[in-house]
N, C-alpha and C positions, 0 to 999 in steps of 0.2 A: 449607588455605592456595589460593589463586587458582591455577589452572591457569594453564602458561607464557604464554601468549599473551597474556592477562589482566594480567600483571605490568608489560609492556614501559609501555602509556601510565600506568599508576597509578603508576611509578617516576618517568617523565619528569614527569607534573605534581607530585610533590614535591617534584623537585630544580628544576626550574624557578620553582616557585610563591615569591614573596615571600611572607615572613610578615605574617600579617593584623593591621592596628593594635591595639592596645589599645584596650577601649572600655569606659570603669568601670561601665558599665550593663549588662554584658553578663551577670554575674553574678546569679544570680536572677528573669532574667529569663524566663516563660512563652513558650512558642511560639506564634505566630499561627495558628492552624488554622481552616481554610476547607473547608466539605462542599459537594458540588454534587450535580446529579442529573440525568441525561439520559435521556429516554425517546423513541424512536423509534418508530411504528407506525402503521398505517394500513389499507389497502384495497385488494386488486389483482386483477386480471385478467389471466391468463396462456392465451397460444393458441400451442403450438408447432408450428410448420409443418413437414410433413413433404417428404421428397422422394419421388418414385413407386418409388424401390426401397423406401425405409422403411415406407411405404403397403402395398406388395405383401406385404413380409416380417411386420412388426410391427402392422400393421393404423392406423387413425386415431389420432391421439395425444389424450389428454384435455383440454380445458382446464381453469383452474383459476381459480376465483374465491373468494377466501378474505380474511380478517384475517391480518395479520401484527405481529409485533414482531421489530423488525430490535435494538433495544436499549434494555435498561435498566440504566443504569451508574450506579454511584456512587461517589463520588471524594472523598480528603480528602487535604487541603496543606496541611502541616505548615511555617511560615516560621521559623527561628532566628536572627533579628536580621537577616533580610536576606543571611545570609553561607552558613549550610546550613538546606537543604532537606529533605523527605522527603515524597512521592509514593504512594500507595496509588490503585489504582482497581480495581473490581472489577466482573464483568457479574453480574446478577442471574438472567439467563433462557438460557445457556449454561455450557458445560466446553469447557477448563476455565475458572474462575471470574474469579481474579485475570488484571489485564490490565497495567497500570502496577503497578509497584514497585519503587522506586528511593531514592536517596539522594544527594547533589546538597551540591557545596562550592564556592562563589564564591570564590576567590583573588583575581582582580582581576576586571573587564569582561572583557579578554583573555581570560583564562583560568579557567576551569571545569571541573570533575570530576562524571560522573553513574556512578555502580554502582549495577547492580541489572537489572531487567528495565523495559527501553525500549524507543520505537520505533524502529529503525534509521533511519538517515539515507541514504536512498537517493533518491527522488523526492520533490516537492513534494506530488503529491496523494496519493501514500502517508502522508506526515509530517501532513497536515491531517486533524483530527476529523470525522468525520461530522456533528458536530452546526455545523461551518461549511461543508462541501461545498454548492455549489449543485444538486445534483442526487444521486441515491439511491445508485447503486453507483459504485464507482471505475474499472471498466472490464474489456475482456476481458484485454486483456493484464494487467494487476492479476492478475487473479483466476488466470490460468494461468500466469503465469509470475512476475510480481513476489512473491505469496506460492504460489505453486505451487510455485515451485523456492527457496523461501525465502531468497528475496534482500530481503525489505521483513518489515512488520508485527515484533511485540516480540519478543524474544531475551534472555537471559542476559547481561550484555556489560559492557563497561569504555568510558566515552566522555568525550574531550575536546571543548572546543567554546567558543567565544567572539565576542564581538562588537567588532569594530575601528571605531573612529569616524572617522578620517580613514585611506584613503577609507574608505565605508562597509560594511563587509566582515562576511561572518559565515560561521566556518567549523565543522566536525564531523569526527571523527576517532575511529572506533570498532573496537572489533573483538568479537565475539557469536558464541554459541553456534548453529551450524545442523544441520539434519539429515544424516544420514549421518556422523555424527562429525567432521564440521568445522568450523571456523571462518569467518566472514565477518567480512573485512577491507573497511572502507568508507569513503570520505572525499568529505564535498564543501563545496564552496564557494558563497557566495550573494554576487553585488555587490547594493547601490542607489543607482548613479549618478545617481539622479531621485527624488525623492519618489515618483512615479507608477508606475516600473520598478523591476523585481527579474529579475535574470539568475541561474542558479543551472546549476550541473553539477556532475558529479562520477563515483564510480563505483568500482571495488573488485574483491575476487578471493575466491575460495573455495578455502582451502586444505584438504588431506587430506580429500576427499570419499570416502566409500565407500559405493559401491551393493550393493545386497542380493547378497550373495553373489558379490561381483565382487573384482577387486583394486580399491586405493584410488586414486584420481585425484588427480595432484599439486594443479591449480590450474585452476578455472573464473573466468571473469571476467564481470563487469556494467558500465554505464556508461548517464547518462543526462543530457539538456541540459533546461532550460524556461525558457518566460519567462512575465511577468506584466505585462500594463500596468494600473493602476486608476486612474481619475480618480472626481472624484465620484458619478459614476452609470454608468460604463462599466466593464466588467472583462473582458478579453481574458486567456486562459492558454492555452498550448501545453506540448507536453511532449512529447520522444521518447525513447526508452527501448531498450535493447537488453542480452538477455543470455543466455547460455546455458543451454538450458531441461534440466534435469534428468528430466522426465517428457514428454517429446517425444510428441505422438500416433502411433500405430501400433507396428509391432514395433521391436525393437533398443531402448526404452525405458532410459532411465539406471538405472533401479531394474529391471532385469530379474531374472528368477530365476536359481539357480545355474550357475557355469561349466562350461560343457561342451561337447562337439562342437556337440550340437544348438542350444545357446543362440542368440539371436538376436546379433548382433552389437552391440557396446556404443555407443550415440550418444548423444551431450552437443550437439545443433544450437544453432546461435545462432536466437535468436527477435526481434522486431522491432516496435514500436508506438508509434503517434503520436496523440496525444489533443488537440483543441482544443477551447475551451467560451467561449461569448461571453454575457456577462448584464449588464442595462440595468433601473437602479432608476428606478420612477416613484414619485415621492414624492405620498400619499394626503392627508395631513394628518396631523398627530400623528407618530406612532412607524411609520404603517406603512406599509407600502411594496412596491409591485407590481413584479415583476420577472421578466420573460420571459427564458427561457434556450434556448439552442442547444448540444449539444453532438456530437459526428463523432471517430469513432475509428475507424483501421485498425488491423489488429493480425494477425500473423503468427504462430504458436506455433512454426515449424519451417521456416527458410527455407530447407532444402536441399529440399524438397517445394513443388509448386505444388497443394497441398490443403487448407491450413490455414489462409489468409486469410479473414477475416471483417471486415466494416464494422457497426460500431455505431452509433445515432442516437438523441438524444433531444429532444424538442421539450416545453417545461410554460411556466407561468405560474406562479413562484411567490405566495405571497403571506406578505410579514414582518408579523406583525400585532404583534409588538414585536420588539426586537433578541433575543429569548432563545424566540419561539414563530415558527413556519413552517408553512404550511401551503402544501402543494407535490404539485400535484397533475400528472403527465407521462406523457408517452408514450413508451416505449422500441422500440426495435427492433433483433433482430442479422441479417443477413445473412451467411451465407459466400458468399464468391465464389467459390471452386472447389466442385464437384459430385463425389460421392461415386466416380464411376466412376478413380480413381484408384489404386483396388487392385491392379491386377495391376503397373503400376509401383513401388507398393511390396511387392510380394511377396504378395499377398493369393492365396489360392485363391478367394474368392468376394466380392462387396459384404457380405455377412453381417457377415463376422468386421469388416471395417473398420467395421460401423456400433456391432460392441463397444468398438471401440479411443475413448479419449478426445479429443473433438475439439471445435467449438464446432456448436451448433446452432442452427439458425435457428428464433426468437420474436419474437411481438409482447408487448408487456406495457403494461398501463395501471394506474398507481398511484396514489390520493391519501396522502400522509405526512403525519403531524404529528411537528415536532421539536420538543421542549420541554427546556429547560435551566434550573435553578433553583440 
């Protein structure tokens, strides 16, 4: 039986949905099955940049010159007459292997149901698959907070969603499992007033979060706003996100040790991030397109202290050989905006302790990535 939080959207869908029209050809029809494969691989050169304190205590960091395999994913999509659908995708290069595994049913254009393991509807960049992103990584805030605090990525749950023709809207309502024995309740609304403009926003709460060895926390929150402008050649995207971070850097983290007099105070601070990107397509003839790209991001994983801000920049020139085959040489750098000597403010005895905490390090990375889909 489904856990209680997942029964509510399921009952709503069944109560509100009109009966599907009968079709004479429904019986005996075989599902239409499509298979797909995505491979993202390439070469990278990474050069961590240490502070003076890190150099004195840890020595010069090693550079990395290597090939990488970011993704090798197989996808099966079964469509049952345009009304029911089942999707399974699996990574062939990592654990857990299963990524998506859900069943969906389309009552009407405006009301659809999805049950299983699916991507949570938190932000537009988080909901965009890697094969369509014009840059390699989703960003510092995404890795440290959206996924680090389990607001995004995939999870088991139930989702209602649909498309409204006039006005042009798309909505998502979901409840899913989350770490710490919690449930994520998320809602998202997208408006498309013009063909070239999409505005999205939403957020939600994490209920009954249970930090390790701590008392249960009733409610945590997250929100986000995003904007995308797209013409035949130009694309501009901006998103601003905020969420309570269950794994903040430094002492007093939300996943702290057993509660006793010596345990640090439980902290679940707010984090924030803003990311923007611009791409411009230059036709080369045939299907080939040259696509310059610039990305800028400002992320702060703990708004309570001035030690966790970081800037991330990406520049590159993507070469779209076909819509399914992309060559993406890019330069990425991450620059912490506050150096390490905030240790005493945070209650540390020495900077060495601060260096062992979870925070954003300075880094420069050059990568040449090939993304292929079939």
